C-alpha positions in Angstrom: 24.8 -13.7 4.3 25.1 -10.3 5.9 25.0 -9.5 9.6 21.5 -8.1 9.2 20.3 -11.3 7.5 21.8 -13.4 10.3 20.0 -11.3 12.9 16.7 -11.6 11.1 17.2 -15.4 10.8 18.0 -15.6 14.5 14.9 -13.6 15.4 12.7 -15.6 13.1 14.0 -18.9 14.6 13.4 -17.6 18.1 9.8 -16.6 17.3 9.2 -20.0 15.7 10.6 -21.7 18.8 8.4 -19.7 21.1 5.3 -20.5 19.0 6.1 -24.2 19.1 6.6 -24.1 22.9 3.3 -22.2 23.3 1.4 -24.7 21.1 2.9 -27.6 23.0 1.7 -26.1 26.3 -1.9 -25.7 25.1 -4.5 -28.1 26.2 -6.4 -30.2 23.6 -9.5 -28.1 24.2 -7.5 -24.9 23.5 -6.1 -26.4 20.3 -9.5 -27.4 19.1 -11.0 -24.0 19.9 -8.2 -22.3 17.9 -8.7 -24.7 15.1 -12.4 -23.9 15.0 -11.7 -20.2 15.1 -9.2 -20.5 12.2 -11.8 -22.4 10.2 -14.4 -19.7 10.7 -11.9 -17.0 9.8 -10.8 -18.8 6.7 -14.4 -19.4 5.6 -15.3 -15.8 6.0 -12.3 -14.7 3.9 -13.2 -17.3 1.2 -16.9 -16.2 1.2 -15.8 -12.5 0.8 -13.5 -13.5 -2.1 -16.3 -15.5 -3.8 -18.7 -12.5 -3.4 -16.0 -10.3 -4.9 -15.4 -12.6 -7.8 -19.1 -13.1 -8.5 -20.8 -9.9 -7.5 -24.1 -10.9 -9.1 -24.5 -14.1 -7.3 -27.1 -14.8 -4.6 -26.0 -15.8 -1.1 -27.2 -19.4 -1.9 -24.9 -19.5 -5.0 -22.0 -18.1 -3.0 -22.4 -20.7 -0.3 -22.7 -23.5 -2.9 -19.4 -22.4 -4.4 -17.9 -22.4 -0.9 -19.1 -26.0 -0.4 -17.8 -26.9 -3.8 -14.3 -25.5 -3.0 -14.2 -27.3 0.4 -15.2 -30.6 -1.2 -12.5 -30.1 -3.9 -9.9 -29.4 -1.2 -10.9 -32.6 0.7 -10.6 -34.7 -2.5 -7.2 -33.2 -3.2 -6.0 -33.9 0.4 -7.2 -37.5 0.2 -5.5 -38.0 -3.1 -2.3 -36.5 -1.8 -2.5 -38.8 1.3 -2.9 -41.8 -0.9 0.0 -40.8 -3.1 -2.1 -40.2 -6.2 -1.6 -37.2 -8.3 
């Protein structure tokens, strides 16, 4: 590992540590609000991707595909939590 690599790793570790400390200092309300913001952001990106992939689809079809993907994700998370593959 070069000196440069060590410096980058040290900086990355420090940034991660600061993020963890900030997160620990947040109230439950702040954490929930950020979680909601992240969900809205991720949903908007996914909707844009679906629209791009299926340019001829109606908004109803796009939203149905989003719901399908979210349901699939939840099923996969549950199966992972139960140890099933």
